[in-house]
N, CA and C of each residue as an Amber inpcrd file, in Angstrom:
protein
   306
   0.7740000  -0.9260000   0.1090000  -0.0530000   0.1510000  -0.1820000
   0.9480000   1.2270000   0.1550000   1.9890000   1.4120000   0.4310000
   3.0350000   2.4050000   0.6670000   3.3530000   2.4370000  -0.6850000
   3.5460000   1.4720000  -1.4440000   4.4900000   1.9660000  -2.5620000
   3.1010000   2.5220000  -3.8390000   1.8880000   2.2770000  -3.6090000
   0.8190000   3.1460000  -4.1710000   1.0910000   4.4510000  -3.8620000
   1.1680000   5.0010000  -2.6560000   1.2250000   6.0860000  -2.1280000
   2.5390000   6.6130000  -3.0710000   3.2840000   5.9520000  -2.7050000
   4.5570000   6.7800000  -3.1430000   4.5040000   7.0760000  -4.7870000
   4.0970000   6.3910000  -5.5940000   3.5610000   6.5430000  -6.9870000
   3.0730000   7.6500000  -6.7620000   1.9360000   7.5360000  -6.1860000
   1.0330000   8.7850000  -6.9530000   1.5310000  10.2130000  -6.4280000
   2.1700000  10.1800000  -5.0910000   3.1260000  11.3810000  -5.4390000
   4.4890000  11.9270000  -6.0700000   4.6960000  10.7410000  -7.0590000
   5.5630000  10.7830000  -8.0220000   4.9190000  11.4880000  -9.0750000
   3.4840000  11.3130000  -9.4660000   2.9300000  12.1920000 -10.2820000
   2.6370000  13.3060000 -10.1040000   2.5180000  13.4570000  -8.6340000
   2.5160000  15.1580000  -8.3720000   3.8370000  15.6320000  -7.8870000
   5.0010000  15.3300000  -8.3810000   6.3350000  15.7600000  -7.7440000
   6.3060000  17.4930000  -8.1140000   7.2060000  18.0070000  -7.4040000
   7.6210000  19.6530000  -7.6550000   8.4170000  19.5100000  -8.9480000
   7.8910000  20.6670000  -9.2890000   8.5590000  21.1220000 -10.9090000
   9.4550000  22.3100000 -10.5710000  10.4710000  22.1820000 -10.5020000
  11.5820000  23.4070000 -10.2830000  11.3470000  24.0660000 -11.6110000
  11.2160000  25.3930000 -11.6760000  10.8240000  26.2230000 -13.0890000
  12.0320000  27.4090000 -12.6520000  13.0680000  27.4370000 -13.7510000
  13.8200000  28.2680000 -13.5170000  13.0110000  29.9440000 -13.5370000
  13.6410000  30.6220000 -12.7680000  12.7040000  32.2820000 -12.8550000
  13.0790000  33.0000000 -13.8570000  14.1200000  32.3650000 -14.7240000
  13.8730000  33.4570000 -16.3980000  13.0620000  32.7800000 -17.1850000
  12.5730000  31.4770000 -16.7930000  10.9310000  31.2790000 -17.5240000
  10.0030000  32.2910000 -16.7130000   9.8090000  32.3630000 -15.4940000
   8.9420000  33.4800000 -15.1490000   9.0020000  34.6670000 -15.6050000
  10.0600000  34.9250000 -15.5870000  10.4050000  36.7490000 -15.8910000
  10.0560000  36.7770000 -17.9100000  10.3240000  35.6800000 -18.2940000
   9.7610000  35.8720000 -19.9270000   8.3800000  35.4930000 -19.7500000
   7.7620000  34.8380000 -19.1490000   6.5350000  35.1900000 -19.2590000
   5.9020000  35.9920000 -18.8260000   6.2670000  36.6410000 -17.8470000
   6.0940000  38.1110000 -17.1930000   6.1100000  39.3560000 -18.2470000
   7.2780000  39.2340000 -18.7830000   7.8580000  40.2670000 -19.7960000
   6.8070000  39.6890000 -21.4090000   6.4610000  38.7790000 -21.7920000
   5.3320000  38.6990000 -22.6270000   3.9550000  39.0120000 -22.1400000
   3.5310000  38.9440000 -20.7770000   2.3700000  39.6840000 -20.5670000
   2.1090000  40.7510000 -20.5380000   3.5450000  41.6870000 -20.1010000
   3.6380000  43.3240000 -20.1960000   3.6580000  43.4720000 -21.7440000
   4.1250000  42.8190000 -22.4450000   4.0030000  43.1750000 -23.8730000
   2.8180000  42.9580000 -24.3810000   2.1230000  41.8190000 -24.2800000
   0.8260000  41.7930000 -24.8860000  -0.2490000  42.6780000 -24.4130000
   0.1840000  43.3360000 -22.8690000  -1.0040000  44.2650000 -22.4700000
  -0.7260000  45.7870000 -23.0230000   1.0160000  45.7880000 -23.9240000
   1.1120000  47.3040000 -24.4030000   0.7820000  47.1860000 -25.8160000
   0.4060000  45.5870000 -26.3230000   0.0220000  45.6620000 -27.5840000
  -1.4970000  46.0380000 -27.3170000  -2.2550000  45.4840000 -26.3970000
  -3.8090000  45.7720000 -26.3440000  -3.8410000  47.1920000 -26.1420000
  -3.3240000  47.9560000 -25.4080000  -3.4730000  49.2700000 -25.3620000
  -3.4660000  49.9660000 -26.5460000  -2.0510000  49.7750000 -27.5740000
  -1.6230000  50.2310000 -29.0890000  -3.1230000  49.6800000 -29.6130000
  -3.2380000  48.3890000 -29.7140000  -4.5660000  48.3360000 -30.4750000
  -5.8350000  48.9750000 -30.1300000  -6.1530000  49.5190000 -29.1900000
  -7.1270000  50.2490000 -28.4410000  -7.2740000  51.7490000 -29.0370000
  -5.9600000  52.2480000 -29.5030000  -6.2960000  53.6410000 -30.4310000
  -6.4170000  53.5110000 -31.6860000  -6.0240000  52.0830000 -32.3480000
  -6.2590000  52.0720000 -33.9120000  -7.8180000  51.9710000 -34.1140000
  -8.0780000  52.4480000 -35.1760000  -9.6810000  52.3580000 -35.8030000
  -9.9310000  50.8650000 -36.5450000  -9.8490000  50.0650000 -36.0740000
 -10.4720000  48.4410000 -36.0550000 -11.5690000  48.1350000 -36.6080000
 -12.5170000  48.8250000 -36.1820000 -14.1780000  48.8960000 -35.7520000
 -14.2340000  48.1600000 -35.1610000 -15.2420000  46.8680000 -35.7790000
 -15.7150000  45.8700000 -35.1920000 -14.5110000  44.7550000 -34.8170000
 -13.0870000  44.5560000 -35.7160000 -12.3600000  43.9150000 -35.6960000
 -11.3550000  44.1840000 -33.9580000 -11.7580000  45.2180000 -33.7990000
 -10.5870000  45.5730000 -32.4280000 -11.1480000  44.6050000 -31.0640000
 -12.4150000  44.4200000 -31.2080000 -12.9630000  43.9820000 -29.9520000
 -12.4460000  42.2980000 -30.0680000 -12.4020000  41.8910000 -31.4060000
 -12.1350000  40.5000000 -31.7840000 -10.4790000  40.4270000 -31.3180000
  -9.5440000  41.5550000 -31.8200000  -8.3140000  41.4600000 -31.5530000
  -7.8760000  41.5910000 -29.8500000  -8.4990000  42.0600000 -29.3390000
  -8.4880000  42.2290000 -27.6050000  -9.1820000  40.7340000 -27.0050000
 -10.1320000  40.2730000 -27.4020000 -10.5130000  38.9010000 -27.1560000
  -9.2630000  37.9620000 -27.2940000  -8.5350000  38.1970000 -28.4020000
  -7.5920000  36.9650000 -28.6660000  -6.3870000  37.3220000 -27.9750000
  -6.0860000  38.4140000 -27.7600000  -4.8760000  39.0530000 -27.1740000
  -4.9870000  38.2470000 -25.3580000  -6.4290000  38.8050000 -25.0230000
  -6.5850000  38.6000000 -23.5450000  -6.8080000  36.7080000 -23.5260000
  -7.2880000  36.2700000 -24.6750000  -6.4950000  34.4290000 -24.4670000
  -5.5720000  34.2960000 -24.3140000  -4.7530000  34.7460000 -25.2340000
  -3.0560000  34.0120000 -24.9850000  -2.7500000  34.5610000 -23.7090000
  -3.2670000  35.8250000 -23.0830000  -2.6460000  35.9580000 -21.8880000
  -2.9790000  35.0980000 -20.6170000  -4.4390000  34.6080000 -20.9740000
  -4.9280000  33.7350000 -19.8720000  -4.4050000  32.6300000 -19.8140000
  -4.0330000  32.2590000 -21.3560000  -3.2790000  30.7890000 -21.2500000
  -1.7120000  30.7370000 -21.0310000  -1.5570000  32.1410000 -20.8330000
   0.1710000  32.1650000 -20.5410000   0.3020000  32.0390000 -18.9180000
  -0.8810000  32.7330000 -18.3080000  -1.0010000  32.6530000 -17.1160000
  -1.1220000  30.8750000 -16.5920000  -2.2960000  30.5870000 -16.9560000
  -2.8690000  29.2380000 -16.7500000  -1.6140000  28.1140000 -16.4900000
  -1.3470000  28.1640000 -17.9220000   0.1490000  27.3350000 -18.0990000
   1.5070000  27.5710000 -17.2910000   1.7000000  28.6880000 -17.0320000
   2.9030000  28.8240000 -16.1280000   2.9770000  28.8930000 -14.8130000
   2.0300000  29.8900000 -14.5700000   1.9810000  30.6680000 -12.9110000
   0.7810000  30.1800000 -12.0570000   0.0000000  29.0980000 -12.9010000
  -0.6660000  28.1200000 -12.3090000  -0.1840000  26.6210000 -12.6590000
   1.0860000  26.4880000 -13.0170000   1.3000000  25.1520000 -13.1640000
   0.7410000  23.8590000 -14.1470000  -0.0810000  24.6710000 -14.9160000
  -0.9450000  23.3900000 -15.6100000  -0.0330000  22.9090000 -16.7620000
   1.0860000  23.3110000 -17.0730000   1.5130000  22.9440000 -17.9890000
   2.5490000  21.5890000 -17.5540000   2.5210000  21.5210000 -16.1810000
   3.1680000  20.3130000 -15.5680000   2.2100000  19.3320000 -15.0280000
   1.5240000  19.5460000 -14.9500000   0.0020000  18.6490000 -14.1900000
  -0.6080000  17.5640000 -15.6940000  -1.2040000  16.8430000 -14.8930000
  -1.8550000  15.7830000 -15.7720000  -2.5330000  16.4900000 -17.3090000
  -2.6330000  15.6650000 -17.8770000  -3.1430000  16.0150000 -19.4790000
  -4.8150000  16.0360000 -19.2410000  -5.4950000  15.4300000 -18.5460000
  -6.7870000  15.5470000 -18.3060000  -7.1640000  16.7410000 -18.2480000
  -6.3130000  17.7600000 -17.1270000  -6.7430000  19.1540000 -16.6180000
  -6.5510000  20.1040000 -17.7960000  -5.6230000  19.6970000 -18.9050000
  -5.4460000  20.4740000 -20.0280000  -6.8170000  20.5720000 -20.9270000
  -7.0580000  19.0610000 -20.7000000  -8.6940000  18.7920000 -21.5210000
  -9.7100000  19.5210000 -21.2000000  -9.7810000  19.5800000 -19.7740000
 -10.7520000  20.4250000 -19.0250000 -10.6780000  21.8490000 -19.4420000
  -9.4620000  22.4090000 -19.9620000  -9.2880000  23.6620000 -20.1890000
  -9.8350000  24.4630000 -21.3490000  -9.0440000  22.9850000 -22.3570000
  -9.4810000  23.1300000 -23.9760000 -10.9630000  23.0400000 -24.0490000
 -11.5580000  22.5460000 -23.0730000 -13.2770000  22.2390000 -22.6990000
 -13.8700000  23.5640000 -22.6020000 -13.2590000  24.2240000 -21.6930000
 -13.9660000  25.3970000 -21.2200000 -13.8280000  26.6360000 -22.3120000
 -12.7950000  26.5620000 -22.8510000 -12.1910000  27.4660000 -23.5430000
 -13.1590000  27.1740000 -25.3910000 -13.3870000  26.0090000 -25.5250000
 -14.4200000  25.7110000 -26.4220000 -15.7640000  25.9750000 -26.0530000
 -16.1210000  25.9610000 -24.9400000 -17.4080000  26.1670000 -24.2910000
 -17.7610000  27.9390000 -24.5890000 -16.2720000  29.0440000 -24.0400000
 -16.4040000  30.0780000 -23.9460000 -16.5770000  30.7050000 -25.5010000
 -15.8060000  30.0400000 -26.3450000 -15.8910000  30.3300000 -27.9220000
 -17.4880000  30.3220000 -28.4080000 -17.8770000  29.1510000 -27.9650000
 -19.2300000  28.7500000 -28.3850000 -20.3360000  29.8940000 -28.0350000
 -20.2100000  30.4090000 -26.6710000 -21.0780000  31.6430000 -26.5170000
 -20.8480000  32.4740000 -27.0620000 -19.4040000  32.9360000 -27.1510000
 -19.0730000  34.5350000 -28.1110000 -19.6600000  34.6450000 -29.1780000
 -19.7880000  33.0040000 -29.9060000 -20.1840000  33.1290000 -31.6760000
 -21.6890000  33.6660000 -31.3090000 -22.4210000  32.9600000 -30.3220000
 -23.4110000  32.7990000 -30.2020000 -23.8180000  34.4750000 -29.7960000
 -23.4220000  34.8160000 -29.1780000 -23.5240000  36.3620000 -28.7130000
 -23.5010000  37.0660000 -29.9470000 -22.4590000  37.2270000 -30.5050000
 -22.1830000  37.7480000 -32.2000000 -23.3970000  37.8050000 -33.0620000
 -23.8220000  36.1820000 -33.2120000 -24.8370000  35.8640000 -34.0650000
 -26.3030000  37.0130000 -33.4940000 -26.3590000  36.7180000 -31.8740000
 -27.7690000  37.5190000 -31.7250000 -27.4610000  38.8100000 -31.8940000
 -26.3320000  39.4910000 -31.6270000 -26.1970000  40.8740000 -32.0700000
 -26.2440000  41.2130000 -33.6860000 -25.6320000  40.2110000 -34.4470000
 -25.7550000  40.4220000 -35.5820000 -27.2350000  40.1930000 -36.4610000
 -28.1890000  39.7940000 -35.9360000 -29.2760000  39.4200000 -36.3730000
 -30.6650000  40.1560000 -35.7960000 -30.1880000  40.9770000 -35.0660000
 -31.3140000  42.1370000 -34.2260000 -31.6850000  43.1330000 -35.2370000
């Protein structure tokens, strides 16, 4: 029984992430925030909202993968994340469809 507990602990062992990785992810988040601000000053009409959502999705993915350590977790959690993003995309598409046909 002790070997099963030990095997379970190995699956969830610590992952040592270098500070350089966290710095690069932080820098990417700052850069993407700057791009979001820059895009807000452009006259993209309805495309501006879509670009903003795309950048926000990229930032969300970076935070989930690195700061919440989902990159090193079990693959089932990645699939849950993909299912959540898929559901989000479906609701956004339905919202835009509702708005377009009113």
